[in-house]
N, CA and C of each residue as an Amber inpcrd file, in Angstrom:
protein
   294
 130.4510000 116.4830000  42.5300000 128.6250000 116.6900000  42.4930000
 128.7870000 115.4930000  43.8160000 129.7550000 114.3830000  43.4680000
 129.2770000 113.3190000  44.5220000 129.8460000 113.6750000  46.0750000
 130.7110000 114.6200000  46.1950000 130.9740000 115.0880000  47.8050000
 130.0350000 115.6830000  47.9740000 129.4970000 116.8890000  47.0220000
 127.9870000 117.5140000  47.4600000 126.9720000 116.8180000  48.1290000
 126.4120000 115.6380000  47.2340000 125.5520000 114.7070000  47.7430000
 125.8110000 114.0250000  48.9570000 126.9750000 113.5800000  49.0550000
 127.6270000 113.0980000  50.3970000 127.3460000 113.6570000  51.3280000
 127.7600000 114.9540000  51.2850000 127.6060000 116.0260000  52.4740000
 126.0500000 116.3290000  52.6040000 125.5430000 116.2180000  51.7180000
 123.9850000 116.6620000  51.9650000 123.5030000 115.5410000  52.6370000
 123.7720000 114.3900000  52.3280000 123.3610000 113.1480000  53.1110000
 123.9440000 113.2190000  54.5850000 125.1030000 113.7030000  54.5850000
 125.5550000 113.3860000  55.9880000 124.8910000 114.4780000  56.6280000
 124.6710000 115.3540000  56.4800000 124.0710000 117.0390000  57.1570000
 122.8070000 116.3260000  57.3850000 122.1590000 115.7480000  56.8000000
 120.5740000 115.1990000  57.1760000 120.6500000 113.9930000  58.1780000
 121.6430000 112.9110000  57.9490000 121.5800000 112.3790000  59.2710000
 122.0650000 112.8640000  60.2960000 122.8770000 114.1560000  60.3040000
 123.0590000 114.4270000  61.4400000 122.5680000 114.9220000  62.5470000
 121.4470000 115.8280000  61.3870000 119.8650000 116.7230000  61.9150000
 119.4090000 115.6590000  62.1500000 119.0520000 114.2830000  61.7190000
 118.1800000 113.3100000  62.2320000 118.4430000 112.6910000  63.7710000
 119.6840000 112.5610000  63.7520000 120.4990000 111.9060000  64.7540000
 120.4080000 113.1150000  66.0910000 120.2650000 114.3440000  65.7050000
 120.3810000 115.3850000  67.0080000 119.1270000 115.3620000  67.3610000
 117.9790000 115.3070000  66.2190000 116.5020000 115.3550000  66.3760000
 116.0810000 113.8280000  67.6940000 116.5990000 112.8180000  67.0520000
 116.4050000 111.5020000  67.8480000 117.0340000 111.7910000  69.2940000
 118.1610000 112.5060000  69.5090000 118.6110000 112.2160000  70.6550000
 117.8590000 113.6370000  71.4950000 117.5150000 115.0710000  71.1390000
 116.6050000 115.7640000  71.8020000 115.2690000 114.9650000  72.0140000
 114.7700000 114.2400000  71.5010000 113.5030000 113.5380000  71.6460000
 113.6320000 112.4280000  72.7110000 114.8060000 111.6420000  72.5680000
 115.3630000 111.1180000  73.7870000 115.3570000 111.2640000  75.2790000
 116.0910000 112.5070000  75.1500000 116.3470000 113.3630000  76.4420000
 114.8950000 113.2130000  77.1180000 113.8960000 114.1580000  76.0370000
 113.0700000 114.6160000  76.6190000 112.1390000 113.7960000  77.2370000
 112.3000000 112.2480000  76.6320000 111.3150000 111.1420000  77.0430000
 112.0540000 110.6180000  77.9760000 113.3220000 110.6790000  78.1860000
 114.2080000 110.2210000  79.3930000 113.5390000 111.3170000  80.6880000
 113.6020000 112.2470000  80.5110000 113.3800000 113.2700000  81.4360000
 112.0120000 113.1210000  81.9360000 110.8450000 112.8900000  81.0900000
 109.7030000 112.5670000  81.1460000 109.3000000 111.5160000  82.2220000
 110.3440000 110.3560000  81.8650000 110.1180000 109.3270000  82.3110000
 110.6040000 109.1910000  83.7210000 111.5900000 110.1450000  84.0560000
 112.2690000 110.3460000  85.1420000 111.2690000 111.2540000  86.0250000
 110.7690000 112.0630000  85.8630000 110.1610000 112.9080000  86.5350000
 108.8000000 112.0630000  86.8550000 108.1410000 110.9900000  85.8550000
 107.1470000 110.3920000  86.2710000 107.4370000 109.4780000  87.3600000
 108.5720000 108.8760000  87.6110000 108.9540000 107.8460000  88.4280000
 109.5010000 108.6640000  89.7160000 109.6390000 109.6030000  90.0060000
 109.9430000 110.7890000  90.8470000 108.4980000 111.1320000  91.4460000
 107.2720000 111.0980000  90.5670000 106.1020000 111.9760000  91.1610000
 105.4970000 110.3960000  91.7970000 105.8600000 109.2860000  91.1570000
 105.0010000 108.0840000  91.6840000 105.8090000 107.4820000  92.8680000
 106.8970000 107.7050000  93.2360000 107.6360000 107.3670000  94.3860000
 107.3920000 108.2440000  95.4050000 107.0390000 109.2810000  95.1410000
 106.2940000 110.5090000  96.1530000 105.2360000 110.2400000  96.5240000
 104.2720000 110.0820000  95.6150000 103.1200000 109.3970000  96.2120000
 102.7250000 108.3280000  97.0270000 103.6310000 107.3250000  96.6360000
 103.5970000 106.1460000  97.4210000 104.1790000 106.6140000  98.9810000
 105.1560000 107.2520000  98.9210000 105.8060000 107.7280000 100.3980000
 104.5900000 108.2750000 101.1300000 103.8950000 109.2150000 100.4530000
 103.0180000 110.0900000 101.3210000 101.8310000 109.1130000 101.6140000
 101.5630000 108.1680000 100.8610000 100.7660000 107.1360000 100.9900000
 100.5660000 106.4680000 102.4750000 102.1140000 105.8480000 102.2980000
 102.6290000 105.0620000 103.4250000 102.7010000 105.8240000 104.4570000
 103.1670000 107.3490000 104.4840000 103.0600000 107.9190000 105.6240000
 101.9750000 108.0700000 106.3190000 100.5980000 108.3810000 105.6920000
  99.4250000 108.6710000 106.2210000  98.7860000 107.0240000 106.6320000
  99.1220000 105.8770000 106.1970000  98.5210000 104.8530000 106.5230000
  99.0760000 104.3470000 108.4170000  97.9340000 104.0990000 109.1160000
  98.5250000 103.3610000 110.3470000  99.4800000 102.5290000 110.1530000
 100.2060000 102.2050000 111.0540000 101.1020000 100.9750000 111.0870000
 100.5860000  99.7840000 111.6150000 100.4140000  98.5670000 111.1410000
  99.6120000  97.5810000 111.2970000 100.2190000  96.9860000 112.9640000
  99.3110000  96.5120000 113.6780000  99.9220000  96.0900000 115.0400000
  99.8760000  94.5290000 115.0780000 100.6140000  93.6510000 115.6780000
 100.2270000  92.0710000 115.8810000  99.8170000  91.7530000 116.8730000
  99.6380000  92.7020000 117.7810000  98.8410000  92.4070000 118.9780000
 100.1110000  92.4420000 120.4350000 101.4450000  92.0230000 119.8970000
 102.5810000  92.0040000 121.2010000 103.2030000  93.3500000 121.2740000
 102.6130000  94.2120000 120.6970000 103.6650000  95.2900000 120.6810000
 104.6050000  95.3860000 119.5880000 104.5240000  94.6840000 118.7030000
 105.6140000  94.7520000 117.4890000 104.6620000  95.0600000 116.3350000
 105.1840000  95.8590000 115.2610000 104.6440000  96.2120000 114.0970000
 104.5920000  95.1650000 113.1000000 103.7610000  94.7540000 112.0510000
 103.8070000  93.6970000 111.4700000 105.1520000  94.1650000 110.3130000
 105.4640000  95.1580000 109.9120000 107.0040000  95.5310000 109.1640000
 107.8870000  95.2600000 109.8500000 107.8120000  95.4070000 111.4820000
 109.3250000  95.3240000 112.2970000 109.1930000  93.6470000 112.0100000
 108.2960000  92.8880000 112.3440000 108.1550000  91.4130000 112.3830000
 108.7420000  91.0190000 110.9870000 108.2760000  91.3930000 109.8770000
 108.5140000  90.7020000 108.4510000 109.9750000  91.3140000 108.2100000
 110.4290000  92.3700000 108.2920000 111.9410000  92.4530000 108.2350000
 112.8060000  91.9380000 108.6760000 112.3770000  91.2830000 110.1840000
 113.1370000  90.5480000 110.8020000 113.0560000  89.1870000 110.3240000
 112.1480000  88.6090000 110.0070000 112.3020000  87.7130000 109.1350000
 113.1480000  87.3110000 107.9740000 112.8600000  88.4240000 107.1970000
 113.8250000  88.7980000 105.7920000 115.2270000  88.7510000 106.2530000
 115.5330000  89.5640000 107.6180000 116.7420000  89.7480000 107.8240000
 117.6230000  88.4150000 108.4000000 117.0680000  87.4810000 109.0590000
 117.5560000  86.1670000 109.2860000 117.5570000  85.5090000 108.3120000
 116.7400000  85.5220000 107.1720000 117.1300000  84.5890000 105.7770000
 118.3690000  85.0200000 105.4780000 118.6420000  86.0780000 105.3850000
 119.8820000  87.1980000 104.3460000 120.7850000  86.7770000 105.3150000
 120.7560000  86.9130000 106.4850000 121.9190000  86.2870000 107.3650000
 122.5690000  84.8660000 107.0340000 121.3920000  84.1690000 107.0770000
 122.0060000  82.5680000 106.9120000 122.2570000  82.2610000 105.4010000
 121.8610000  83.0730000 104.2310000 122.6100000  82.8260000 103.0720000
 123.6270000  83.4700000 103.2470000 124.5370000  84.2980000 103.6130000
 125.6420000  85.1570000 103.8400000 126.6570000  83.8620000 104.4160000
 126.2120000  83.1330000 105.4920000 126.9930000  82.4160000 106.2620000
 127.1950000  81.2510000 105.7320000 128.5220000  80.4240000 105.7790000
 128.9920000  79.3000000 105.5970000 128.3230000  78.1810000 106.0680000
 128.2510000  76.9610000 105.7410000 127.7140000  75.9600000 106.2510000
 127.9750000  75.7590000 107.4590000 129.4980000  75.8440000 107.9280000
 130.1760000  75.8820000 109.2830000 129.7130000  76.7340000 109.8720000
 129.5100000  77.7890000 109.6740000 129.2000000  79.3090000 110.6260000
 127.8480000  79.0870000 110.8380000 127.0570000  78.3780000 110.1950000
 125.5990000  78.1950000 110.2130000 125.0680000  77.1110000 111.3330000
 126.2180000  76.1510000 111.5320000 126.2320000  74.8970000 112.0920000
 126.5640000  75.5070000 113.5220000 127.6510000  75.9580000 113.5900000
 128.1430000  76.9750000 114.8270000 126.8800000  77.5060000 115.5400000
 126.3120000  78.5850000 114.8620000 125.4840000  79.0810000 115.3340000
 124.4500000  78.3450000 115.8500000 123.8110000  77.3920000 114.9620000
 122.7170000  76.4380000 115.8510000 123.3270000  75.9650000 116.9080000
 124.3720000  75.2830000 116.7530000 125.0650000  74.7000000 118.2680000
 124.7160000  75.7270000 119.6240000 125.2240000  76.4890000 119.1270000
 125.3860000  77.6060000 120.4820000 124.0820000  78.1570000 120.4410000
 122.7630000  78.3940000 120.0560000 121.6850000  78.3310000 120.2770000
 120.8750000  77.1500000 121.1450000 121.4870000  75.9560000 120.4350000
 120.7250000  74.8300000 121.0710000 121.1340000  74.8030000 122.6360000
 122.5770000  75.0620000 122.5080000 123.5250000  75.2610000 124.1090000
 122.6680000  75.9350000 124.7530000 122.2590000  77.1370000 124.3630000
 121.8940000  78.2160000 125.1200000 120.3460000  77.8300000 125.5930000
 119.7030000  77.0380000 124.4620000 118.5160000  76.6290000 125.0920000
 118.2980000  75.6000000 126.2660000 119.1800000  74.7430000 126.2950000
 119.2170000  73.5630000 127.1810000 120.0470000  74.1750000 128.3480000
 120.9780000  74.7670000 128.3840000 121.7480000  75.3970000 129.5680000
 120.5970000  76.5690000 130.0610000 120.1440000  77.1570000 129.7500000
 119.3480000  78.7350000 129.9300000 120.0980000  79.5700000 129.9160000
 119.6700000  80.6340000 129.7880000 120.1480000  82.2710000 129.8380000
 121.0790000  82.5540000 130.7110000 122.2240000  82.7830000 130.5820000
 123.1850000  83.0910000 131.9500000 123.4180000  84.8610000 131.5450000
């Protein structure tokens, strides 16, 4: 009799796990679909917006990316490499472009 009760409990738990798994997968699919839809809407909005101009022919987005790129490069360089880059830039400024 105990085996029968244990089997019933096990089967009930198994059903509950299956139901939870299905619910989780359904929720995950809904969340993924919502994220995809949101990303698509954001892309569409960005495409329709005119690109801002800084007045010197460069877009604000390009200028901002340039700022971020320089900072990212500086973080990756060692102190000695940053010093060498700075030395070269100073020399170029004082000697002029050749």
